[in-house]
MDAnalysis code that builds the backbone (N, CA, C; Angstrom):
import MDAnalysis as mda
import numpy as np

u = mda.Universe.empty(702, n_residues=234, atom_resindex=np.repeat(np.arange(234), 3), trajectory=True)
u.add_TopologyAttr("name", ["N", "CA", "C"] * 234)
u.add_TopologyAttr("resid", np.arange(1, 235))
u.add_TopologyAttr("resname", ["MET", "GLY", "SER", "THR", "TYR", "THR", "ASP", "LYS", "ILE", "VAL", "MET", "SER", "ILE", "GLY", "GLY", "SER", "LEU", "ILE", "VAL", "PRO", "ASN", "GLY", "GLY", "ILE", "ASP", "THR", "GLU", "PHE", "LEU", "LYS", "LYS", "LEU", "ASN", "ASP", "PHE", "ILE", "ARG", "LYS", "GLN", "LEU", "ALA", "SER", "HIS", "PRO", "ASP", "ARG", "GLN", "PHE", "PHE", "LEU", "THR", "ILE", "GLY", "GLY", "GLY", "GLY", "THR", "ALA", "ARG", "HIS", "TYR", "ILE", "ASN", "ALA", "GLY", "LYS", "GLU", "VAL", "ILE", "GLY", "GLN", "LEU", "THR", "GLY", "GLU", "ASP", "LEU", "ASP", "TRP", "LEU", "GLY", "ILE", "HIS", "SER", "THR", "ARG", "MET", "ASN", "ALA", "HIS", "LEU", "ILE", "ARG", "THR", "ILE", "PHE", "HIS", "ASP", "ILE", "ALA", "HIS", "PRO", "HIS", "ILE", "ILE", "GLU", "HIS", "TYR", "GLU", "ILE", "ILE", "ARG", "LYS", "ALA", "VAL", "GLU", "PRO", "VAL", "VAL", "VAL", "ALA", "SER", "GLY", "TRP", "LYS", "PRO", "GLY", "TRP", "SER", "THR", "ASP", "PHE", "CYS", "ALA", "VAL", "MET", "LEU", "CYS", "GLU", "ASP", "TYR", "ASP", "VAL", "HIS", "THR", "VAL", "LEU", "ASN", "LEU", "SER", "ASN", "ILE", "GLN", "GLN", "VAL", "PHE", "THR", "GLN", "ASP", "PRO", "ARG", "GLN", "ASP", "PRO", "LYS", "ALA", "THR", "PRO", "ILE", "ASP", "LYS", "MET", "SER", "TRP", "ASP", "GLN", "PHE", "ARG", "ALA", "LEU", "VAL", "GLY", "ASN", "GLU", "TRP", "HIS", "PRO", "GLY", "MET", "ASN", "ALA", "PRO", "PHE", "ASP", "PRO", "ILE", "ALA", "SER", "LYS", "LYS", "ALA", "GLN", "GLU", "LEU", "GLY", "VAL", "LYS", "VAL", "LEU", "VAL", "LEU", "ASN", "GLY", "ASN", "ASP", "PHE", "ASP", "ASN", "VAL", "GLY", "LYS", "ALA", "LEU", "GLU", "GLY", "LYS", "PRO", "PHE", "LEU", "GLY", "THR", "THR", "ILE", "GLU"])
u.atoms.positions = np.array([
    [0.857, -1.191, 0.111],
    [-0.202, -0.033, -0.177],
    [0.982, 1.169, 0.100],
    [0.570, 2.309, -0.368],
    [0.991, 3.472, -0.425],
    [2.200, 3.766, -1.006],
    [3.371, 4.259, -1.040],
    [4.419, 4.486, -1.929],
    [5.525, 4.037, -1.680],
    [6.949, 4.263, -1.905],
    [8.121, 3.720, -1.451],
    [8.815, 4.283, -0.347],
    [8.221, 5.426, -0.180],
    [8.909, 6.620, 1.161],
    [9.271, 5.598, 2.365],
    [10.087, 5.392, 2.845],
    [10.584, 4.734, 4.297],
    [10.466, 5.936, 5.412],
    [10.050, 6.879, 5.685],
    [9.581, 7.925, 6.435],
    [8.146, 8.422, 6.049],
    [7.290, 8.162, 6.686],
    [5.980, 8.814, 6.376],
    [5.423, 9.392, 7.610],
    [5.111, 10.930, 7.310],
    [4.740, 11.547, 8.615],
    [3.172, 12.066, 8.448],
    [2.551, 11.831, 9.417],
    [0.833, 12.113, 9.226],
    [0.971, 13.424, 10.462],
    [0.546, 14.580, 9.853],
    [0.601, 15.731, 10.867],
    [-1.271, 15.982, 10.741],
    [-1.707, 16.242, 11.916],
    [-3.316, 16.798, 12.117],
    [-3.122, 18.317, 12.152],
    [-3.516, 19.053, 11.058],
    [-3.394, 20.564, 11.177],
    [-4.635, 21.007, 11.515],
    [-4.831, 21.619, 13.054],
    [-6.085, 22.337, 13.542],
    [-6.395, 23.372, 12.783],
    [-7.523, 23.416, 12.401],
    [-7.954, 24.442, 11.613],
    [-7.952, 25.744, 12.218],
    [-7.986, 25.838, 13.565],
    [-7.952, 27.226, 14.540],
    [-6.462, 27.447, 13.982],
    [-5.438, 26.903, 13.146],
    [-4.367, 27.435, 12.893],
    [-4.397, 28.270, 11.573],
    [-5.338, 27.647, 10.780],
    [-5.343, 28.237, 9.428],
    [-6.382, 29.346, 9.207],
    [-7.526, 29.042, 9.796],
    [-8.346, 30.170, 9.835],
    [-8.785, 30.566, 11.363],
    [-8.207, 30.932, 12.040],
    [-8.247, 31.283, 13.545],
    [-9.660, 32.033, 13.908],
    [-10.070, 33.058, 13.120],
    [-11.541, 33.942, 13.697],
    [-12.185, 34.297, 12.211],
    [-12.329, 33.199, 11.526],
    [-12.834, 33.621, 10.202],
    [-12.041, 34.138, 8.918],
    [-10.763, 34.835, 9.413],
    [-9.855, 35.265, 8.607],
    [-8.701, 34.098, 8.239],
    [-7.995, 33.874, 6.947],
    [-7.185, 32.847, 6.838],
    [-5.642, 33.717, 7.280],
    [-5.014, 32.839, 8.174],
    [-3.837, 33.258, 8.849],
    [-2.775, 32.978, 7.623],
    [-2.270, 33.904, 6.642],
    [-1.385, 33.655, 5.665],
    [-0.008, 33.680, 6.108],
    [0.334, 34.144, 7.527],
    [1.558, 33.819, 8.097],
    [2.076, 32.532, 8.617],
    [0.776, 31.893, 9.012],
    [1.172, 30.620, 9.182],
    [1.107, 29.735, 8.180],
    [0.252, 30.115, 7.199],
    [0.759, 29.101, 5.754],
    [1.937, 29.485, 5.108],
    [2.513, 30.776, 5.022],
    [3.852, 30.752, 5.043],
    [5.000, 29.788, 5.844],
    [4.688, 29.704, 7.150],
    [5.548, 29.026, 7.637],
    [5.622, 27.450, 7.438],
    [4.151, 26.805, 7.509],
    [3.785, 25.621, 7.259],
    [4.730, 25.301, 5.638],
    [4.486, 26.327, 4.775],
    [5.004, 26.099, 3.692],
    [6.606, 25.989, 3.755],
    [7.060, 26.897, 3.890],
    [8.315, 26.914, 4.326],
    [9.096, 25.831, 5.184],
    [8.193, 25.155, 6.082],
    [8.991, 24.148, 6.997],
    [8.588, 23.017, 6.266],
    [7.800, 22.751, 5.360],
    [7.655, 21.337, 4.650],
    [8.711, 21.225, 3.741],
    [8.888, 22.233, 3.020],
    [9.986, 22.570, 1.996],
    [11.240, 22.034, 2.345],
    [11.475, 22.793, 3.383],
    [12.753, 22.293, 4.153],
    [13.074, 21.095, 4.478],
    [11.976, 20.603, 4.993],
    [12.049, 19.158, 5.515],
    [12.111, 18.176, 4.132],
    [11.398, 18.425, 3.355],
    [11.951, 18.054, 1.998],
    [13.075, 17.763, 1.265],
    [13.643, 18.922, 1.526],
    [14.912, 19.466, 0.537],
    [16.278, 18.409, 1.671],
    [16.428, 18.512, 2.697],
    [17.135, 17.748, 3.710],
    [16.752, 16.194, 3.637],
    [15.384, 15.889, 3.922],
    [14.888, 14.229, 3.678],
    [14.651, 13.986, 2.662],
    [15.083, 13.727, 1.544],
    [14.087, 13.231, 0.118],
    [13.338, 11.766, 0.525],
    [13.632, 11.248, 1.774],
    [12.801, 10.302, 1.779],
    [11.634, 10.049, 2.656],
    [11.300, 11.357, 2.792],
    [10.200, 11.990, 3.636],
    [8.846, 12.123, 2.773],
    [7.544, 11.836, 3.537],
    [6.341, 11.880, 2.717],
    [5.469, 12.380, 3.820],
    [4.546, 13.660, 3.505],
    [3.977, 13.916, 4.800],
    [2.464, 14.028, 4.073],
    [1.636, 13.514, 5.337],
    [0.314, 13.362, 5.076],
    [-0.207, 14.687, 5.903],
    [-0.815, 15.665, 5.369],
    [-1.448, 17.066, 5.958],
    [-3.025, 16.578, 6.207],
    [-3.489, 16.143, 7.251],
    [-4.830, 16.438, 7.620],
    [-5.648, 17.659, 7.837],
    [-6.316, 18.348, 7.723],
    [-6.705, 19.437, 7.629],
    [-7.927, 20.058, 8.267],
    [-7.864, 20.803, 9.406],
    [-9.250, 20.899, 10.184],
    [-9.837, 21.968, 9.649],
    [-11.140, 22.301, 10.178],
    [-11.841, 23.557, 9.507],
    [-11.953, 24.627, 10.058],
    [-11.426, 24.630, 11.618],
    [-11.498, 26.332, 12.188],
    [-12.804, 27.144, 11.957],
    [-12.194, 28.488, 11.971],
    [-13.217, 29.247, 11.986],
    [-14.110, 29.276, 10.665],
    [-13.534, 28.683, 9.707],
    [-14.605, 28.367, 8.604],
    [-15.616, 27.818, 9.237],
    [-15.518, 26.720, 9.852],
    [-16.718, 26.008, 10.334],
    [-17.528, 26.676, 11.214],
    [-17.111, 27.250, 12.143],
    [-17.776, 28.519, 13.077],
    [-18.726, 29.154, 12.652],
    [-18.303, 29.777, 11.494],
    [-18.884, 30.829, 10.762],
    [-20.331, 30.041, 9.985],
    [-19.776, 29.053, 9.725],
    [-21.359, 28.400, 8.832],
    [-22.253, 28.014, 10.091],
    [-21.543, 27.460, 11.020],
    [-22.690, 26.751, 11.939],
    [-23.379, 27.922, 12.788],
    [-22.493, 29.098, 13.253],
    [-23.468, 30.237, 13.723],
    [-24.445, 30.925, 12.857],
    [-24.003, 30.709, 11.836],
    [-24.976, 31.546, 10.405],
    [-26.071, 30.372, 10.894],
    [-25.872, 29.288, 10.524],
    [-27.218, 28.509, 10.469],
    [-28.081, 28.371, 11.692],
    [-27.120, 28.661, 13.013],
    [-27.949, 28.876, 14.446],
    [-28.858, 30.240, 14.307],
    [-28.416, 31.182, 13.709],
    [-28.958, 32.332, 13.782],
    [-30.233, 32.447, 13.208],
    [-30.376, 31.818, 11.989],
    [-31.631, 31.517, 11.202],
    [-32.553, 30.749, 11.814],
    [-32.170, 29.455, 12.105],
    [-33.111, 28.298, 12.677],
    [-33.282, 28.094, 14.187],
    [-31.953, 28.619, 14.806],
    [-32.088, 28.456, 16.400],
    [-31.400, 26.966, 16.642],
    [-31.609, 26.010, 15.669],
    [-30.798, 24.715, 16.495],
    [-30.284, 24.057, 15.138],
    [-29.222, 23.784, 15.099],
    [-28.864, 22.503, 13.944],
    [-28.891, 21.092, 14.323],
    [-29.155, 20.332, 13.852],
    [-28.828, 18.661, 13.903],
    [-27.442, 18.304, 13.829],
    [-27.162, 17.288, 14.669],
    [-25.572, 16.623, 14.757],
    [-25.197, 16.807, 13.684],
    [-25.789, 16.125, 12.520],
    [-25.173, 15.511, 11.371],
    [-24.958, 16.778, 10.656],
    [-26.053, 17.593, 10.663],
    [-25.469, 18.930, 10.168],
    [-24.438, 19.459, 10.538],
    [-24.263, 19.884, 11.820],
    [-23.196, 20.563, 12.380],
    [-21.739, 19.992, 11.767],
    [-21.886, 18.217, 11.770],
    [-20.846, 17.904, 11.452],
    [-20.350, 17.903, 9.829],
    [-21.474, 18.020, 8.920],
    [-21.453, 18.339, 7.380],
    [-20.955, 19.460, 7.291],
    [-21.382, 20.544, 7.989],
    [-20.675, 21.888, 7.867],
    [-19.256, 21.956, 8.081],
    [-18.981, 21.210, 9.400],
    [-17.556, 21.119, 10.050],
    [-16.540, 20.467, 8.350],
    [-17.373, 19.152, 7.883],
    [-16.441, 18.455, 6.590],
    [-16.243, 19.245, 5.572],
    [-17.087, 20.071, 5.340],
    [-16.863, 21.037, 3.776],
    [-16.075, 22.087, 4.131],
    [-15.891, 22.654, 5.603],
    [-14.973, 23.444, 6.068],
    [-13.463, 22.933, 5.777],
    [-13.544, 21.459, 6.148],
    [-12.162, 21.050, 6.239],
    [-11.564, 20.669, 4.574],
    [-12.651, 20.617, 3.839],
    [-12.414, 20.492, 2.396],
    [-11.764, 21.802, 1.301],
    [-12.815, 22.733, 2.101],
    [-12.039, 24.108, 1.468],
    [-10.754, 24.442, 1.898],
    [-10.406, 24.074, 3.339],
    [-9.093, 24.371, 3.732],
    [-8.239, 23.619, 3.493],
    [-8.424, 22.319, 2.937],
    [-7.542, 21.461, 2.502],
    [-6.828, 21.802, 1.043],
    [-8.068, 22.131, 0.231],
    [-7.927, 22.434, -1.034],
    [-7.064, 23.777, -1.061],
    [-6.974, 24.709, 0.038],
    [-6.010, 25.695, 0.098],
    [-4.730, 25.346, 0.356],
    [-4.714, 24.180, 1.615],
    [-3.528, 23.726, 1.695],
    [-2.741, 23.303, -0.023],
    [-3.572, 22.256, -0.675],
    [-3.242, 21.466, -1.594],
    [-2.843, 22.183, -2.699],
    [-3.387, 23.789, -2.969],
    [-2.576, 24.639, -3.989],
    [-1.648, 24.988, -3.378],
    [-1.113, 25.385, -1.867],
    [0.125, 26.119, -1.652],
    [1.170, 25.144, -2.369],
    [0.835, 23.635, -2.132],
    [1.626, 22.650, -2.458],
    [1.671, 22.014, -3.948],
    [1.151, 22.988, -4.606],
    [0.488, 22.028, -5.774],
    [1.518, 21.504, -6.780],
    [2.851, 21.753, -6.653],
    [4.059, 21.557, -7.273],
    [4.674, 20.285, -6.761],
    [4.375, 19.933, -5.585],
    [4.548, 18.675, -5.036],
    [3.482, 17.770, -4.402],
    [2.450, 18.065, -4.389],
    [1.157, 17.424, -3.768],
    [0.521, 16.235, -4.690],
    [0.006, 15.536, -3.982],
    [-0.811, 14.261, -4.993],
    [-2.375, 15.446, -5.205],
    [-2.541, 15.019, -6.570],
    [-3.779, 15.919, -7.148],
    [-5.097, 15.745, -6.370],
    [-5.219, 14.644, -5.618],
    [-6.656, 14.668, -5.189],
    [-6.511, 14.581, -3.738],
    [-7.574, 15.188, -3.112],
    [-7.594, 15.714, -1.566],
    [-8.127, 14.173, -1.416],
    [-7.567, 13.463, -0.150],
    [-8.080, 12.245, 0.451],
    [-9.441, 12.697, 1.511],
    [-10.520, 12.329, 0.947],
    [-11.583, 12.752, 1.415],
    [-12.404, 11.542, 1.490],
    [-12.030, 10.277, 1.283],
    [-12.763, 9.038, 1.171],
    [-11.842, 7.880, 1.741],
    [-11.952, 7.578, 2.892],
    [-11.120, 6.789, 3.437],
    [-11.090, 5.411, 3.099],
    [-12.094, 4.826, 2.350],
    [-12.064, 3.634, 2.224],
    [-10.965, 3.485, 0.756],
    [-10.758, 4.428, 0.093],
    [-10.015, 4.488, -1.015],
    [-8.419, 4.721, -0.330],
    [-7.558, 3.506, -0.470],
    [-6.226, 3.792, -0.437],
    [-5.539, 4.110, -1.517],
    [-4.755, 5.389, -1.784],
    [-4.069, 6.119, -2.855],
    [-2.875, 5.308, -2.866],
    [-2.451, 5.015, -3.853],
    [-0.734, 5.289, -4.087],
    [-0.100, 6.280, -4.641],
    [-0.330, 7.195, -3.570],
    [0.598, 8.362, -3.636],
    [1.948, 8.713, -3.961],
    [2.341, 9.011, -5.007],
    [3.832, 9.028, -5.084],
    [4.681, 10.323, -4.883],
    [3.819, 11.518, -4.418],
    [3.986, 12.460, -4.658],
    [4.431, 13.109, -2.830],
    [5.584, 13.909, -2.841],
    [5.792, 14.038, -1.145],
    [4.940, 14.493, -0.177],
    [3.820, 15.215, -0.705],
    [2.892, 15.962, -0.123],
    [1.314, 15.199, -0.341],
    [0.615, 14.714, 0.544],
    [-0.355, 14.329, 0.262],
    [-1.573, 14.666, 1.469],
    [-2.623, 15.820, 0.974],
    [-3.375, 16.360, 1.834],
    [-4.478, 15.765, 1.743],
    [-5.178, 15.604, 3.106],
    [-6.508, 15.018, 3.475],
    [-7.472, 15.864, 4.239],
    [-8.724, 15.635, 3.976],
    [-9.819, 16.742, 5.067],
    [-10.994, 15.503, 5.751],
    [-11.836, 16.065, 6.090],
    [-13.034, 15.375, 6.641],
    [-13.206, 14.401, 5.933],
    [-14.429, 13.494, 6.436],
    [-15.012, 12.241, 5.627],
    [-16.343, 12.485, 5.829],
    [-17.217, 11.903, 6.872],
    [-18.240, 11.745, 7.122],
    [-18.672, 12.057, 8.523],
    [-20.051, 12.459, 8.746],
    [-20.619, 12.515, 10.411],
    [-19.819, 11.547, 11.433],
    [-19.790, 12.000, 12.573],
    [-19.148, 11.285, 13.485],
    [-17.716, 11.299, 13.529],
    [-17.005, 11.464, 12.652],
    [-15.088, 11.642, 12.337],
    [-14.919, 12.927, 12.506],
    [-14.089, 13.059, 13.117],
    [-13.135, 14.484, 13.324],
    [-11.722, 14.126, 12.510],
    [-11.292, 15.349, 12.224],
    [-9.790, 15.076, 11.175],
    [-8.878, 14.679, 11.784],
    [-9.041, 14.387, 13.314],
    [-8.156, 13.806, 14.000],
    [-8.162, 12.314, 13.512],
    [-9.586, 11.852, 13.762],
    [-9.881, 10.438, 13.449],
    [-9.277, 10.110, 12.079],
    [-9.336, 11.006, 11.279],
    [-9.157, 11.091, 9.893],
    [-7.355, 10.614, 9.893],
    [-7.024, 11.251, 10.650],
    [-5.187, 11.356, 10.921],
    [-4.969, 9.605, 11.128],
    [-5.585, 9.331, 12.072],
    [-5.425, 7.967, 12.631],
    [-5.741, 6.751, 11.474],
    [-6.533, 7.309, 10.938],
    [-7.287, 6.237, 9.739],
    [-5.946, 6.110, 8.695],
    [-5.362, 7.373, 8.346],
    [-4.343, 7.404, 7.572],
    [-3.083, 6.553, 8.079],
    [-2.622, 6.686, 9.421],
    [-1.669, 5.692, 9.906],
    [-1.983, 4.352, 9.948],
    [-3.463, 3.707, 9.824],
    [-3.550, 2.262, 9.557],
    [-3.494, 2.054, 7.995],
    [-3.835, 3.110, 6.941],
    [-3.979, 3.289, 5.610],
    [-2.368, 2.762, 4.850],
    [-1.782, 3.281, 5.808],
    [-0.626, 3.553, 5.316],
    [1.025, 3.337, 6.038],
    [0.728, 2.663, 7.366],
    [1.557, 1.788, 8.162],
    [2.282, 3.103, 8.665],
    [1.746, 4.064, 9.599],
    [2.394, 5.119, 10.059],
    [2.123, 4.890, 11.277],
    [3.218, 5.351, 12.329],
    [2.908, 4.912, 13.902],
    [2.798, 6.475, 14.589],
    [2.924, 7.390, 13.871],
    [3.062, 8.269, 14.876],
    [2.250, 9.555, 14.290],
    [1.368, 10.242, 14.868],
    [0.750, 11.772, 14.576],
    [1.187, 12.956, 15.316],
    [1.532, 13.929, 14.529],
    [1.925, 15.140, 14.726],
    [0.732, 16.141, 14.962],
    [0.238, 16.096, 16.114],
    [-1.086, 17.101, 16.545],
    [-0.784, 18.324, 16.448],
    [-0.643, 19.225, 15.848],
    [-0.598, 20.500, 15.476],
    [-2.003, 21.532, 15.816],
    [-1.866, 22.126, 16.823],
    [-2.996, 23.045, 17.109],
    [-2.329, 24.424, 17.752],
    [-3.503, 25.071, 18.533],
    [-3.125, 26.111, 18.883],
    [-2.813, 26.138, 20.719],
    [-2.408, 25.078, 21.175],
    [-2.201, 24.854, 22.508],
    [-0.449, 24.216, 22.376],
    [0.063, 24.410, 23.728],
    [1.393, 23.794, 23.826],
    [1.642, 22.336, 24.027],
    [0.432, 22.143, 25.320],
    [0.748, 21.007, 25.580],
    [-0.856, 20.648, 26.181],
    [-0.814, 19.249, 26.359],
    [-2.219, 18.595, 27.305],
    [-2.007, 19.101, 28.658],
    [-3.033, 19.511, 29.288],
    [-2.826, 20.027, 30.639],
    [-3.961, 19.088, 31.920],
    [-3.787, 18.945, 32.893],
    [-4.474, 18.123, 33.640],
    [-6.029, 18.441, 33.913],
    [-6.167, 19.922, 33.513],
    [-7.641, 20.513, 33.348],
    [-7.323, 21.461, 32.399],
    [-8.361, 22.005, 32.133],
    [-8.624, 23.322, 31.016],
    [-7.978, 24.365, 31.773],
    [-6.752, 24.978, 31.402],
    [-6.199, 26.072, 31.850],
    [-6.865, 27.694, 31.649],
    [-8.189, 27.696, 30.877],
    [-8.748, 28.588, 30.829],
    [-9.758, 28.601, 31.844],
    [-9.925, 27.614, 32.454],
    [-11.193, 27.422, 33.696],
    [-10.359, 26.760, 35.015],
    [-9.471, 26.425, 34.636],
    [-8.396, 26.227, 36.127],
    [-7.338, 26.856, 36.458],
    [-7.153, 27.664, 37.032],
    [-5.618, 28.314, 36.603],
    [-4.354, 27.494, 37.751],
    [-5.160, 26.515, 38.028],
    [-3.712, 25.286, 38.889],
    [-3.683, 24.462, 37.789],
    [-4.184, 24.282, 36.710],
    [-4.005, 22.906, 35.653],
    [-2.324, 22.956, 35.456],
    [-1.947, 22.143, 35.284],
    [-0.635, 21.913, 34.836],
    [-0.025, 21.007, 33.520],
    [1.006, 21.454, 32.942],
    [1.291, 20.844, 31.619],
    [1.510, 19.399, 31.621],
    [1.106, 18.815, 30.858],
    [1.614, 16.980, 30.926],
    [2.704, 16.793, 29.888],
    [3.865, 16.321, 30.362],
    [4.801, 15.938, 29.064],
    [4.546, 14.806, 28.205],
    [4.116, 13.338, 29.160],
    [3.992, 12.485, 28.735],
    [2.821, 11.553, 29.719],
    [1.859, 10.656, 29.004],
    [0.732, 10.210, 29.278],
    [0.505, 9.088, 28.571],
    [-0.067, 8.036, 29.147],
    [-0.720, 6.618, 28.483],
    [-1.961, 7.308, 27.802],
    [-2.160, 6.206, 26.644],
    [-3.796, 6.664, 26.106],
    [-4.749, 6.294, 27.447],
    [-4.607, 5.487, 28.375],
    [-5.594, 5.369, 29.234],
    [-5.801, 6.512, 30.173],
    [-4.574, 7.319, 30.542],
    [-4.760, 8.355, 31.083],
    [-5.514, 9.554, 30.446],
    [-4.980, 9.757, 29.247],
    [-5.502, 10.564, 28.375],
    [-6.845, 10.700, 27.872],
    [-7.818, 9.530, 27.743],
    [-8.865, 8.975, 27.640],
    [-9.647, 9.132, 28.715],
    [-9.130, 9.013, 30.117],
    [-9.777, 9.579, 31.168],
    [-10.244, 10.730, 31.235],
    [-9.197, 11.874, 30.692],
    [-9.235, 12.909, 30.886],
    [-10.668, 13.567, 29.684],
    [-10.696, 13.127, 28.742],
    [-11.475, 13.576, 27.413],
    [-12.395, 13.265, 27.232],
    [-12.967, 11.834, 27.982],
    [-13.916, 10.907, 27.887],
    [-14.092, 10.119, 26.480],
    [-15.445, 9.388, 26.481],
    [-15.553, 8.640, 25.285],
    [-16.372, 9.012, 24.125],
    [-16.805, 10.154, 24.071],
    [-17.914, 10.629, 23.394],
    [-17.241, 11.956, 22.255],
    [-17.549, 11.834, 21.421],
    [-17.650, 12.844, 20.013],
    [-18.860, 13.802, 20.059],
    [-18.469, 14.915, 19.691],
    [-19.723, 15.584, 19.284],
    [-19.227, 16.980, 18.638],
    [-19.736, 17.540, 17.685],
    [-19.290, 18.379, 16.785],
    [-18.826, 19.526, 17.298],
    [-17.593, 20.447, 16.820],
    [-16.925, 21.462, 17.622],
    [-16.463, 21.249, 19.148],
    [-16.280, 19.784, 19.238],
    [-15.901, 19.485, 20.414],
    [-14.549, 20.363, 20.722],
    [-14.015, 20.658, 21.854],
    [-12.671, 21.594, 22.099],
    [-12.167, 20.390, 23.126],
    [-11.285, 19.540, 22.579],
    [-9.802, 18.640, 23.123],
    [-8.884, 18.701, 22.287],
    [-7.747, 18.269, 23.122],
    [-6.545, 18.251, 22.305],
    [-6.598, 17.292, 20.830],
    [-7.442, 16.030, 21.462],
    [-7.390, 14.892, 20.574],
    [-8.358, 14.163, 20.778],
    [-9.472, 14.365, 19.655],
    [-10.971, 13.696, 20.287],
    [-10.713, 12.195, 20.492],
    [-11.947, 11.831, 21.379],
    [-11.870, 10.657, 22.259],
    [-12.205, 9.560, 21.303],
    [-12.904, 9.644, 20.007],
    [-13.244, 8.430, 18.946],
    [-11.496, 8.388, 18.420],
    [-10.756, 9.306, 18.128],
    [-9.734, 9.087, 17.415],
    [-8.664, 8.330, 18.487],
    [-8.651, 8.856, 19.721],
    [-8.048, 8.731, 20.393],
    [-8.275, 6.900, 20.968],
    [-9.202, 6.700, 21.073],
    [-9.517, 4.973, 21.098],
    [-8.929, 4.216, 20.001],
    [-9.068, 4.775, 18.704],
    [-8.604, 4.098, 17.372],
    [-6.800, 3.960, 17.811],
    [-6.499, 5.272, 17.996],
    [-4.692, 5.143, 18.082],
    [-4.421, 4.331, 18.983],
    [-5.224, 4.119, 20.241],
    [-4.554, 3.493, 21.365],
    [-4.575, 1.576, 20.610],
    [-5.996, 1.334, 19.936],
    [-5.691, -0.022, 19.406],
    [-4.651, 0.160, 18.562],
    [-4.456, 0.875, 17.685],
    [-3.504, 0.753, 16.388],
    [-2.152, 0.970, 17.178],
    [-2.005, 1.294, 18.560],
    [-0.559, 1.717, 19.050],
    [0.301, 2.578, 18.383],
    [-0.618, 3.772, 17.753],
    [0.083, 4.882, 17.202],
    [0.227, 5.936, 18.294],
    [1.184, 6.626, 18.364],
    [1.697, 7.779, 19.001],
    [1.171, 9.067, 18.624],
    [0.953, 10.013, 19.661],
    [0.329, 11.277, 19.333],
    [1.178, 12.143, 20.106],
    [1.961, 13.138, 19.292],
    [2.743, 14.379, 19.913],
    [1.957, 15.689, 19.943],
    [1.637, 16.071, 20.490],
    [0.335, 17.361, 20.593],
    [1.410, 18.516, 20.717],
    [1.142, 19.285, 20.025],
    [2.095, 20.580, 19.524],
    [1.781, 21.809, 19.334],
    [2.251, 22.784, 19.567],
    [2.158, 24.359, 18.998],
    [2.052, 24.104, 17.816],
    [1.411, 24.555, 16.753],
    [1.839, 24.563, 15.374],
    [2.216, 25.891, 14.977],
    [2.337, 26.681, 15.619],
    [2.866, 28.069, 15.115],
    [4.629, 28.128, 15.548],
    [4.846, 27.069, 16.097],
    [6.562, 27.095, 16.481],
    [7.050, 25.939, 15.652],
    [7.537, 26.218, 14.597],
    [8.059, 25.179, 13.891],
    [9.513, 24.623, 14.144],
    [10.010, 25.506, 14.916],
    [11.024, 25.034, 15.543],
    [11.135, 23.939, 16.525],
    [9.935, 23.943, 17.025],
    [10.045, 23.023, 18.292],
    [9.639, 21.520, 17.202],
    [8.608, 21.717, 16.175],
    [7.872, 20.888, 15.463],
    [9.015, 20.116, 14.627],
    [10.031, 20.720, 14.318],
    [11.466, 20.184, 13.917],
    [11.953, 19.337, 14.552],
    [12.137, 19.688, 15.816],
    [12.983, 19.203, 17.408],
    [12.549, 17.655, 17.235],
    [10.780, 17.704, 17.317],
    [10.097, 16.560, 17.669],
    [10.141, 15.340, 16.511],
    [10.418, 15.943, 15.358],
    [10.537, 15.160, 14.241],
    [11.759, 14.597, 14.066],
    [12.738, 15.194, 14.761],
    [14.563, 14.857, 14.688],
    [14.481, 13.921, 16.189],
    [13.515, 13.594, 16.732],
    [13.648, 12.917, 17.760],
    [14.730, 13.909, 19.265],
    [14.230, 15.169, 19.073],
    [15.374, 16.161, 19.648],
    [14.078, 16.279, 21.092],
    [14.940, 16.756, 22.361],
    [13.865, 17.297, 23.224],
    [12.776, 18.307, 22.863],
    [11.620, 18.549, 22.964],
    [10.781, 19.218, 22.422],
    [9.573, 19.514, 23.695],
    [8.911, 20.706, 23.409],
    [7.912, 21.222, 24.365],
    [6.441, 20.521, 23.758],
    [6.043, 19.867, 24.324],
    [4.698, 19.456, 23.855],
    [4.390, 18.144, 24.827],
    [3.261, 17.306, 24.486],
    [2.965, 15.980, 25.181],
    [2.584, 14.839, 24.244],
    [3.515, 14.005, 24.809],
    [3.505, 12.640, 24.120],
    [2.604, 11.398, 24.712],
    [1.395, 10.972, 23.909],
    [0.485, 10.432, 24.326],
    [0.604, 9.142, 23.286],
    [1.043, 7.914, 24.187],
    [1.439, 6.503, 24.082],
    [0.963, 5.272, 24.898],
])
């Protein structure tokens, strides 16, 4: 399955990094573009699978629907989020047009034999977050680590916005993490890595590194196996 690359890297890129408040963060996109291209220049054996979240795009559509009719079904919430991930994913694929696989991965029953160094993926269907899609890529392409890039630096014992005594965690087991986030997914859920994806990752033996996506020096350290600021879940 897949290509002949010996070093495959799955990155789950939170939509909050791409579209933080409804406007596209082009500075982040420039940093992402530079980082991936430099990585490929120095490591030609690497292949990056970039799974893209919905971010502010999803929130704007969801809020618009709620303003008009007051309440949306869970399925409609999910679909608005999914299509937002696809819009963002097409933007990312456009940025990497010269080195990216021509098709966005959005149907995870299809395993594409991508020979390009960059493969971009989006959401698929209701009930799945893009974190879960990232774990599915691990299963389909035999990858054992996900770099989860978002706007937080680490997993905390509690939500630090609500509990000032919350402390960061450097390493934790899947059992510990799942006890923290629970077992249910709902659209728009705010968790470092979603519960359904966490269950699947634990079953597959996939390790997840939670990192601040705005610090690519730190992301590079994590990729090289050097000490980094983040949380390792395994």
